[in-house]
Structures are given as C-alpha cells and as structure tokens.
N, C-alpha and C positions, 0 to 999 in steps of 0.2 A: 504494500500500500504506500509506503514511503517513496518507492521508486516511481509509482504512478503519479503521485502528487508532485514530485520534482519535475517529471516530464510535462505535466500540465502547466506548471509554473513557468517552465522554459518556453513553452509554446505561447503562453500569455504575454511574456516579455517580448518575444519576437513579434507578435501581432501588434503590440503597442508601438514598437520601433518602426514597423512598416507603416502604420497609420500616421505617425508623427512625420515621417519622411515624405509621405504623399501630401500631407497638409502643407508642409514647407514648400514642396515643389509647386503646388497649386498657387501659393501666395507669390512665387517668383516667376510666374509665367511670362512669356515673351510679350512685349508691347510693340505694336506696329502702327506707325503713322505714315500717311501718304501726303505728299505735297507736290504741286506743280511748280517746278523751278524754271523761271524764264531766262536763265543765264547759265553759262558754263561755270562749273565750280570744281574745286579740288578737295578730295578726301585722302588724307595720308599723302601718297605719292602718285595718285591716280586722278586724271581729269575726267569729268563727266559732262557731256553736252546738256543743253537745256532739255527738259522733258519731265515726265512724271516719275517720281521715285518713292520707294518704300524705305523708311528709316526704322529699323528694327532694334529695339533694346533687347538684345539676345539673352542677356543675363537677368532680365526682368526689370521691373520698375525700381530705380535706384533709391536708396535711403541716404540721408545725410551722413550716416555713419560709415557707409561703404567707401572704399578707397579707389576702386577701379571697376570697370565694366567693359562690355563688348558691344559695339555698335556695328550693325550690318547695313550697308547702303546698297540697294539694287534698283535697277531700272524696272519699271512695271512689267516689261516684256521679258525680264530675267536675262537680258543680254549683257548687261554691265553689272559688276559686283565688286564690293570691297568690304572687308571686315577689319575694323581697327580697335585697338585697345583705347579706352578713354579714361579720363578722370571723372570725378563727380563734382558738380558745382551746386552750391546751395544758395537759396534765396529765402529770406524770411517771409516773403509773400508767396502764397500758393499761386500757380499760374492760372490765368483765365484763358482757356483754350489751349489746344496743342500748338506748339511753335517749333520752327526750325530756324536757327539763327546762323547767319553767315558774316564773315568779315571781308569787306571789299577793300583792297589795297591797290590803287591804280587800276590796271587792267585785270588783276587776279582776284578771284573770289574763293575763299576757303570756308568749308563747313566748320562752324565753331561750336554750336550747342544744339541740343535736342531736348525739349521739355514736354512732358505730358500734362494735360489739364489737371489742376488741383494738387499737383505735386510740388513740394518745396525744394526738391532735388532734381537735377537734370544731368545729362551727359555732356562733358566738355571734351571736345576733340582737340588734340594737340595740333597746332598749326606750325607752319614752317617758321623756324626762328629767324629773326632778323628781317621779317617780312616788311616792316615799316621802314627799316633803314635802307632797303634797296631803292626805293623811290623817293624817300624823304618826304612823303605825304602822310597825312593822318589817315588812319584806317576808319572806315565807315561800317557801322553795323546795319545789316539788312535782315529783317525778320519776316518770315512767311508763315501764314496760318497753315495748319495741317489738319488732316482728318484721321480719325482712328479707323483702322481696317482690320478685317479678320475677327476672330473670336478671342483675341488676346487681351482685351480690355474689359 
C-alpha cells in the first residue's frame, strides 16, 4: 500500500508540473501585429521594401522585467523574413493601440520599436550604431498604427 501511495503521489506531482507549464506557455503566446509600411526600412542587416508586414513577438508579450526577446518580421506573402534579438523598452503609460515605430535618418529608415495595445513594455530593436553621425542630421521618429492578426492576442 505504501508503494501504491508513493506512485500516486509521483503521478500527482507530474500532473501539477505539466498543468503549470501549459499555463505558463499559454500566458506567453506569440503576439502578431500587421502594418502597412509605405517606405523601405531596415531590420538588423536586412532591407525590406514598402509593403504589408507581420511583426511577431515570438517570445510572447514582453514584461518590464524581461531582459530580451525575439522579434520576427515577415512580409505578408512570406517572401521576406528576418528574426532579431531585441531589448525590452518600458513606458509608464500603457499604449493606446498597436504601434510600430521607426527611426528615419536621412534616406535610411530603421525599425526601432514594436508595442502592443495596453502594454507598458515593448520590443526595442537594436539599430545601426553611429546612424546619426553618418549624416549629421537629427533622427526622426515615424510611428505607424498596426492591427492584431491571428489568434495570438
């Protein structure tokens, strides 16, 4: 009887672990936003032409306490694709609407941040260092509205 109780206890602990893991995975599901970008832009070391793009927070909705995340950018037709490691950026105000932010520096536009509506944390894409020193002009922020796509939100 002791052996049967121990076996039942081990099975119960395993079941609790599986349930907790599934709940955590559900909370960290992918977040996908779509935006129509009317200009050429750069993500990492890849240039993307103007068009419709999906911006996927592949590691889930970021928290202010997170240190890093992964952002996947792909064309709506799945012809162009880039995955980049990102930092986390925080704002004390929760975002109104889904946003995709770019930094324009002269003729170059770099993807800068991706925010989900209602979240105080977003993804911050590392841009080329020395971007402003090349042209000696001030960078300009360009923000586009995005839409949630898929069942990830």
